[in-house]
C-alpha positions in Angstrom: 100.0 117.1 94.0 99.5 113.5 95.3 96.5 111.7 93.9 94.0 110.3 96.4 94.1 106.5 96.5 90.9 104.6 96.5 89.8 103.9 100.0 89.1 100.2 100.7 88.0 100.8 104.3 87.9 103.6 106.9 87.2 103.4 110.6 88.7 103.2 114.1 91.4 101.0 115.4 93.3 101.1 118.7 97.1 101.2 118.5 99.4 100.3 121.5 101.7 103.2 122.3 105.5 102.8 122.4 105.6 104.5 125.8 106.5 102.9 129.1 102.8 102.3 130.0 101.8 101.0 126.5 98.4 102.5 126.6 95.9 101.8 123.8 95.1 104.9 121.7 92.2 105.2 119.2 93.3 106.1 115.7 91.3 106.9 112.6 92.5 104.4 110.0 92.3 104.6 106.2 93.1 101.4 104.3 93.9 101.7 100.6 95.4 99.3 98.1 98.9 100.6 98.8 98.9 101.6 102.5 97.4 101.9 105.9 97.2 105.5 107.2 96.8 106.3 110.9 95.4 109.6 112.1 95.5 110.7 115.7 92.4 111.6 117.6 90.1 110.5 114.8 90.7 113.5 112.5 92.0 113.2 108.9 93.0 116.8 108.9 95.8 116.1 111.4 99.1 114.8 110.1 98.8 111.1 109.8 101.4 108.3 109.7 101.4 106.2 106.5 102.5 102.6 106.5 103.1 101.7 102.9 102.6 98.0 102.1 106.1 98.0 100.5 107.5 98.4 104.0 105.2 95.8 105.7 106.3 92.2 105.9 103.2 90.6 107.4 100.2 90.8 109.7 100.9 88.4 112.6 99.9 87.2 116.1 96.1 87.3 115.8 94.5 86.6 119.2 90.8 86.8 119.9 89.4 87.6 123.4 85.8 88.1 124.2 85.8 91.7 123.2 88.8 92.4 120.9 90.9 90.9 118.2 94.6 91.7 118.8 97.1 91.7 115.9 100.6 92.9 115.0 101.9 94.5 111.8 105.5 93.5 111.3 107.6 95.9 109.1 110.5 94.8 106.9 112.9 96.3 109.4 111.3 94.0 112.0 109.5 96.7 113.9 106.2 95.4 115.5 103.1 97.6 115.8 100.3 96.3 117.9 96.7 96.9 117.2 93.3 95.8 118.5 89.8 96.1 117.1 86.3 95.1 118.2 85.8 91.4 117.7 83.3 91.6 114.8 85.1 94.4 112.9 87.6 92.1 111.1 90.1 94.9 110.5 92.9 92.3 110.7 91.4 90.4 107.8 90.9 93.5 105.7 94.5 94.6 106.2 95.8 91.1 105.5 93.8 90.8 102.3 94.9 94.2 101.0 98.6 93.4 101.9 98.4 90.0 100.0 96.8 91.7 97.0 99.6 94.3 97.0 102.4 91.7 97.4 100.9 89.6 94.6 100.7 92.5 92.2 104.3 93.4 93.1 105.5 89.8 92.4 103.7 89.8 89.0 105.4 93.2 88.1 108.8 91.9 89.2 108.3 88.7 87.1 107.3 90.7 84.0 110.2 93.0 84.5 112.7 90.1 84.7 111.1 88.5 81.6 111.5 91.8 79.6 115.1 92.2 80.8 115.9 88.6 79.7 114.2 89.1 76.3 116.1 92.3 75.8 119.4 90.6 76.8 118.6 87.7 74.3 118.0 90.2 71.5 121.3 92.0 72.3 123.1 88.6 72.2 121.7 87.7 68.8 122.7 91.1 67.4 126.3 90.7 68.7 126.4 87.1 67.3 125.6 88.5 63.8 128.1 91.4 63.9 131.2 90.9 61.8 
């Protein structure tokens, strides 16, 4: 059973469809420290799409009009997903900050892993140097 991640923010965003007409569709969005989950028609009981932060490169192209903020999530495979939210909701900032936090934690983990591997390799070399 998958553990529920702590919800940072939950609410409504509009996502531009991939169809020919590129209509804006409302989605219920749940932001956690590891992902952004999108649920169709505003219901969490429906099967949602999860965008894990490990697969997201950046939040880009922020544009503000009178009514909306438009932004794009760029995935590591260069897919672009367009969103818009009401001007005062600041969803783009919430997602960006959660993504930066995730990337910083990942970088620290990677650094510590490299240090541990280097220390283990150094210990192994010293053992081999002492062997007859």
